[in-house]
C-alpha positions in Angstrom: -11.8 4.1 -19.4 -9.3 2.5 -16.8 -7.0 5.5 -17.2 -9.9 8.0 -16.6 -11.1 6.3 -13.5 -7.5 6.5 -12.3 -7.2 10.1 -12.9 -10.3 10.8 -10.9 -8.7 9.2 -8.1 -6.2 11.6 -8.0 -8.3 14.5 -8.0 -9.6 16.3 -4.7 -12.3 19.2 -4.6 -10.8 22.1 -2.6 -14.2 24.1 -2.5 -18.0 23.3 -3.0 -18.2 26.1 -5.7 -19.4 25.2 -9.1 -17.9 25.8 -12.5 -18.8 29.5 -13.7 -18.9 31.2 -17.2 -15.3 32.3 -17.9 -12.8 32.6 -20.4 -10.5 29.8 -19.7 -9.4 27.1 -17.4 -6.7 27.9 -15.1 -4.1 25.6 -14.4 -2.1 26.7 -11.2 1.4 25.2 -11.4 3.2 25.1 -8.3 4.3 21.8 -7.0 4.8 19.9 -10.3 7.0 22.3 -12.4 6.8 20.4 -15.6 4.6 19.7 -18.6 5.2 15.7 -19.2 3.6 13.3 -17.1 1.6 15.9 -15.2 -1.7 14.4 -14.1 -3.0 18.1 -13.2 -2.1 19.6 -16.4 -3.5 16.5 -18.2 -7.0 17.0 -16.2 -6.9 20.7 -16.9 -6.5 20.0 -20.6 -9.5 17.3 -20.7 -11.5 20.1 -18.8 -11.1 22.8 -20.9 -11.7 20.8 -24.1 -15.3 19.4 -22.7 -15.9 23.2 -22.0 -14.3 24.4 -25.4 -12.0 27.0 -23.4 -8.5 27.5 -23.7 -6.4 27.1 -20.8 -3.8 29.5 -18.9 -1.3 28.7 -16.6 -0.1 30.5 -13.6 2.9 30.3 -11.5 3.3 32.5 -8.4 7.0 33.6 -7.8 7.5 34.7 -4.4 10.6 35.8 -2.7 9.7 34.6 1.0 9.6 31.0 0.5 10.7 29.6 3.8 14.7 28.7 4.0 14.8 29.0 0.2 17.8 30.9 -1.2 19.5 31.9 -4.4 20.8 28.5 -4.8 17.2 26.9 -4.9 15.7 29.9 -6.8 18.2 29.6 -9.8 17.5 25.8 -10.0 14.1 26.2 -10.4 14.0 29.1 -12.8 16.1 27.1 -15.2 13.1 24.6 -15.1 10.6 27.3 -15.5 12.0 28.8 -18.7 11.8 25.3 -20.2 8.2 25.0 -19.1 7.5 28.5 -20.7 8.5 26.9 -24.1 6.6 23.4 -23.3 3.3 25.2 -22.6 3.7 27.8 -25.5 4.3 24.6 -28.0 0.9 23.2 -26.7 -0.8 27.0 -27.4 -1.3 27.4 -23.3 -0.1 31.0 -21.8 1.9 30.8 -18.9 1.9 33.8 -16.6 4.5 34.3 -14.1 3.6 36.5 -11.2 5.8 37.9 -8.7 3.7 37.4 -5.8 2.6 34.5 -3.4 1.5 31.6 -5.5 -2.2 31.6 -4.0 -2.4 35.3 -4.7 -1.5 34.9 -8.1 -3.8 32.1 -8.7 -6.6 34.1 -7.0 -6.0 37.0 -9.3 -6.1 35.1 -12.3 -9.1 32.9 -11.4 -11.5 35.9 -11.9 -11.9 35.1 -15.3 -11.7 31.5 -14.9 -14.2 28.6 -15.1 -12.3 26.5 -13.1 -9.0 26.4 -11.4 -6.7 23.3 -11.0 -3.8 22.8 -9.0 -1.1 20.3 -8.5 -1.2 18.7 -5.0 1.2 19.9 -2.3 1.6 18.4 1.1 4.2 20.5 3.2 2.7 23.2 5.7 3.0 26.1 3.2 1.8 24.4 0.4 -1.2 23.5 2.2 -1.9 27.0 3.5 -1.6 28.3 0.1 -4.6 26.1 -1.0 -6.5 26.8 1.8 -6.1 30.4 1.2 -7.2 30.1 -2.3 -9.8 27.9 -1.7 -11.6 30.5 0.5 -11.1 33.2 -2.2 -11.6 31.4 -5.5 -15.2 31.9 -6.6 -15.6 29.0 -8.8 -14.7 25.1 -8.9 -11.0 24.4 -7.4 -9.7 21.1 -7.5 -6.1 19.7 -6.5 -4.8 16.9 -8.5 -1.9 14.4 -7.2 0.7 13.9 -9.9 4.0 13.8 -7.6 3.3 10.5 -6.4 2.8 7.2 -8.0 0.0 6.3 -5.4 -1.8 9.2 -3.9 -1.2 9.6 -0.4 -4.8 8.8 1.1 -4.9 5.6 -1.3 -1.7 4.5 0.0 -2.5 4.4 3.5 -5.4 6.1 5.9 -3.0 6.7 8.7 0.7 7.6 9.6 2.6 4.4 9.0 5.2 3.2 11.8 7.9 2.0 9.1 8.7 0.9 5.6 7.8 -2.6 7.0 4.0 -1.5 7.9 3.7 0.7 4.4 5.3 -1.5 2.1 2.7 -4.3 1.8 -0.1 -1.4 1.6 1.4 0.5 -1.4 2.7 -2.5 -3.2 -0.9 -3.9 -3.3 -2.0 -0.7 -5.2 1.0 -0.7 -7.9 -0.5 -2.5 -10.6 -3.3 -0.2 -10.5 -1.2 3.1 -10.7 1.9 2.2 -12.4 0.4 3.0 -16.0 1.4 5.1 -18.8 -0.2 8.5 -19.1 -2.3 9.3 -22.0 -1.8 12.8 -23.3 -4.3 15.1 -24.6 -3.8 18.0 -26.7 -5.6 21.3 -26.0 -7.9 22.0 -28.7 -7.9 26.0 -28.2 -5.1 28.5 -28.0 -4.8 31.0 -25.3 -1.3 32.8 -26.3 -3.1 35.7 -27.6 -4.5 36.6 -24.3 -2.8 39.3 -22.5 -1.9 39.4 -18.8 0.7 41.2 -16.8 3.5 38.9 -15.9 7.2 38.6 -15.2 9.8 37.8 -17.9 12.2 35.3 -16.6 14.3 35.0 -19.9 17.3 36.4 -18.4 17.5 34.4 -14.8 20.2 36.4 -13.5 18.5 39.8 -13.9 15.3 38.1 -12.2 17.5 36.7 -9.3 19.0 40.2 -8.6 15.6 41.7 -8.2 14.3 39.1 -6.0 14.5 39.8 -2.1 15.9 36.5 -1.4 18.7 35.0 0.8 21.8 35.4 -1.6 24.5 34.0 0.6 24.3 30.8 -0.8 25.8 30.4 -4.0 24.1 28.2 -7.0 25.7 24.9 -8.1 27.2 24.1 -11.1 26.9 20.4 -11.2 23.1 20.3 -11.4 20.9 22.7 -13.9 17.5 22.6 -13.5 14.8 21.4 -15.8 13.0 18.5 -17.2 15.3 17.7 -20.3 18.3 17.9 -17.6 16.5 15.2 -15.5 15.5 12.8 -18.2 19.2 12.9 -19.6 20.3 12.0 -15.9 17.7 9.2 -16.0 18.7 7.8 -19.3 22.4 7.8 -17.9 21.6 6.2 -14.8 19.6 3.1 -16.4 22.3 2.7 -19.1 25.4 3.1 -16.9 24.6 2.6 -13.3 21.3 0.7 -12.6 23.1 -2.5 -12.6 25.5 -1.9 -10.0 22.8 0.0 -8.0 21.8 -2.7 -5.6 25.2 -3.7 -4.6 27.0 -0.2 -4.6 24.6 2.5 -4.1 25.6 2.9 -0.6 29.2 3.7 -1.6 29.7 7.4 -1.7 33.2 7.2 -3.4 31.3 5.8 -6.4 28.8 7.8 -8.4 26.0 5.2 -8.8 23.1 7.0 -7.4 20.5 8.6 -9.9 21.0 12.2 -8.7 17.2 12.7 -9.5 16.1 13.9 -6.0 16.6 17.5 -6.7 14.3 17.4 -9.5 11.9 15.2 -7.7 11.8 17.7 -5.2 10.8 20.7 -7.7 8.4 18.2 -9.5 10.6 18.9 -12.7 10.4 15.1 -13.8 7.6 12.8 -12.5 8.0 9.6 -10.2 5.5 7.7 -12.6 7.6 8.2 -15.5 11.0 7.4 -13.9 9.5 4.1 -12.3 7.9 3.2 -15.7 11.3 3.7 -17.6 13.1 1.6 -14.6 10.6 -1.0 -14.9 11.3 -1.6 -18.5 14.8 -2.5 -17.7 16.0 -6.1 -17.3 18.7 -4.8 -14.8 18.9 -6.6 -11.5 19.6 -3.3 -9.7 15.7 -2.2 -10.7 13.7 -3.5 -7.4 16.5 -1.8 -5.3 15.7 1.2 -6.9 12.2 1.0 -7.0 12.1 0.3 -3.3 13.7 3.7 -2.8 11.3 5.5 -5.3 8.2 4.3 -4.3 8.3 2.6 -0.9 10.8 4.9 0.9 9.9 8.1 -1.1 6.1 7.7 -0.6 6.6 6.8 3.0 8.1 10.2 3.7 5.1 12.0 2.0 2.8 9.9 4.3 4.9 11.2 7.4 4.2 14.8 6.3 0.6 14.5 5.4 -0.5 12.7 8.5 2.0 14.3 11.1 1.6 18.1 11.6 5.0 18.2 13.4 6.9 16.7 10.8 9.6 19.3 11.2 9.7 19.3 14.8 11.2 17.2 17.7 7.7 16.4 19.1 6.8 14.9 15.8 9.2 12.1 16.4 7.8 8.8 18.0 7.3 8.7 21.6 10.0 5.9 22.3 12.5 7.9 20.6 11.6 11.3 22.3 11.7 9.5 25.6 15.2 7.6 25.1 16.8 10.8 23.8 15.4 13.0 26.8 16.8 10.4 29.2 20.1 10.7 27.7 20.1 14.5 27.2 22.6 15.1 30.1 25.2 12.4 28.8 28.4 14.0 28.3 29.3 14.7 24.8 32.9 13.6 23.4 32.8 16.7 21.2 30.6 19.8 21.1 30.5 21.8 18.0 28.7 25.2 17.4 26.5 25.7 14.5 29.0 27.9 12.4 31.7 25.0 13.0 29.3 22.3 11.8 28.3 24.7 8.7 31.8 25.3 7.6 32.6 21.6 8.1 35.5 22.2 11.1 35.0 19.1 13.0 37.9 16.4 13.7 36.0 13.7 11.6 37.1 13.9 7.9 34.3 11.9 6.7 31.7 14.2 8.3 33.5 17.2 6.9 33.7 15.5 3.4 30.0 15.1 3.4 29.3 18.5 4.7 31.3 20.0 1.9 29.8 17.7 -0.7 26.6 19.7 0.3 28.2 23.0 0.3 29.6 22.7 -3.1 27.1 20.5 -5.2 23.7 21.0 -3.2 23.6 17.2 -2.9 25.1 15.0 -0.5 25.4 11.1 -1.0 22.3 9.4 0.8 24.2 6.9 2.9 26.5 9.9 4.1 23.6 12.1 5.1 22.6 9.3 7.5 26.0 9.4 9.0 26.0 13.2 9.0 22.6 13.6 10.9 23.7 10.9 13.6 26.9 12.8 14.2 25.1 16.0 14.9 23.2 14.3 17.2 26.5 13.1 19.0 28.0 16.6 18.8 25.2 19.0 19.9 24.2 19.9 23.4 20.8 18.5 23.3 18.8 16.2 20.9 16.5 19.0 20.6 18.9 21.4 19.2 20.4 18.7 16.9 17.3 18.3 15.3 17.1 21.7 14.6 20.7 22.0 13.5 20.4 18.9 11.0 17.1 20.5 9.5 18.7 23.8 9.1 21.8 22.7 7.3 19.8 20.3 5.3 17.1 22.9 4.0 19.6 25.5 3.5 22.2 23.6 1.3 20.3 20.8 -0.4 19.1 21.5 -3.6 16.2 18.7 -2.2 16.0 20.5 1.1 12.6 21.4 2.5 11.0 18.3 0.9 9.0 15.5 2.5 11.9 13.2 1.8 14.4 15.4 3.5 12.3 15.8 6.5 11.6 12.0 6.8 15.4 11.7 6.3 16.7 14.0 9.3 13.6 12.4 11.4 14.8 8.9 10.8 18.3 9.8 12.2 16.4 10.5 15.3 14.3 7.2 15.2 11.5 7.8 12.9 10.7 4.9 10.6 13.2 2.8 12.6 12.8 0.6 15.7 14.6 0.7 19.3 18.1 -0.8 19.3 20.6 -1.6 22.2 21.0 1.4 24.5 24.2 3.5 24.7 25.4 7.0 25.9 23.9 10.0 24.2 21.8 7.9 21.7 19.8 5.9 24.1 17.8 3.5 22.1 18.3 5.1 18.7 20.3 3.4 15.9 24.1 4.4 16.0 26.7 4.9 13.7 30.2 5.4 13.6 33.6 5.8 11.3 34.1 2.3 11.7 30.9 1.3 10.1 32.0 3.4 7.2 35.0 1.8 6.6 33.5 -1.6 6.8 31.1 -0.7 3.9 33.4 0.9 1.6 36.5 2.7 1.4 35.7 5.9 3.3 39.3 7.7 2.6 38.7 7.2 -0.8 35.4 9.5 -0.4 37.3 11.9 1.5 39.7 12.2 -1.4 37.0 12.5 -4.2 35.5 15.2 -2.2 39.1 16.9 -1.8 39.1 17.3 -5.5 35.8 18.7 -5.6 37.0 21.4 -3.1 40.1 22.2 -5.1 37.9 22.6 -8.1 35.7 24.8 -6.4 38.4 27.2 -5.5 39.9 27.5 -9.0 
């Protein structure tokens, strides 16, 4: 009974229309591209079984997702191929339509008794769901499954910092950190016929999509739930013990590397948290702080702040202090092209940028330093904010994510406090190369990335 109540707290009605007589329940997969630990899919299965109907899943593959490119699409398609197989094993037909996600959902809703979608909180995800809600003529519900605590359950407002958010979300964890119960579909939909896109040959699909193909895919990470679970297993066995003390040392590979998979919903944060919580490792509390408090704080920011991707979305004190120091002389000024190609005087910043260019993922601590230096080396703070978001969203596999938006904003004062005033930064927290070297061997990090560059050129 407790699990049923908890599932209900994750559900939000997106229209007021009732169930209708239809051939199936439609599950619109969008932000949660997985079949395991997926509350939206679980709810779809329960509803379908109650109505004695099969389930059909749909995914809309558009080629105009803002700032997405070949790198992101390949990673996503690798996972969707796995999802097809996993859904078919449960007797669920998975239809991939080459059209905007909400249009695909609207089309297949015509013969559905109800439509269920996973929750998404970025501007475009909200837009898709709003458009669908206006045009779907049956019950349409959204289920939160990419957060451990649903965003509105964690807090009713935009939080100032982790310090204000932490006690609120921790108070709900005993309620939400529970294993999922998996229900099996009672009816098969594999014999139903739909026009859809065959994605078995990913390269063929990518060649036909009208997307930015200037950013090459990465070889370091491969998309898919199975890949994410391998990384998690390795992290718990080999890295978690050292996480608390050494996670901020980019010369060592002690992070989980799960952020790209979390961004696409290829693995559940609840599943990760439960697996890590089972460990007796001394590093688990530090990791759960990052996974739950810090990550879900970023969703709080995106959900409650409509300007989450704009300079105007920053705290008032941060905007004020940066504007006051806009005219300060910059020691170095770099164009977007020079920054993009890692052509600065700073070997540590260049290494961080190159790590992102090559692997699609920059070490988290270096991403903070990276953002601070863009602020220091760009003509105005507004321009710096745009440049940091542009580069992050273009090259990071987890770009265009609440965590990424909040991470960039943090470099400009979000979720932080005023510090002592200095040139250019005003009261924004400052970082420099000396600080890097006090924490770890920064030259060793440069050497590590240099080796990656050499391998990439072979």
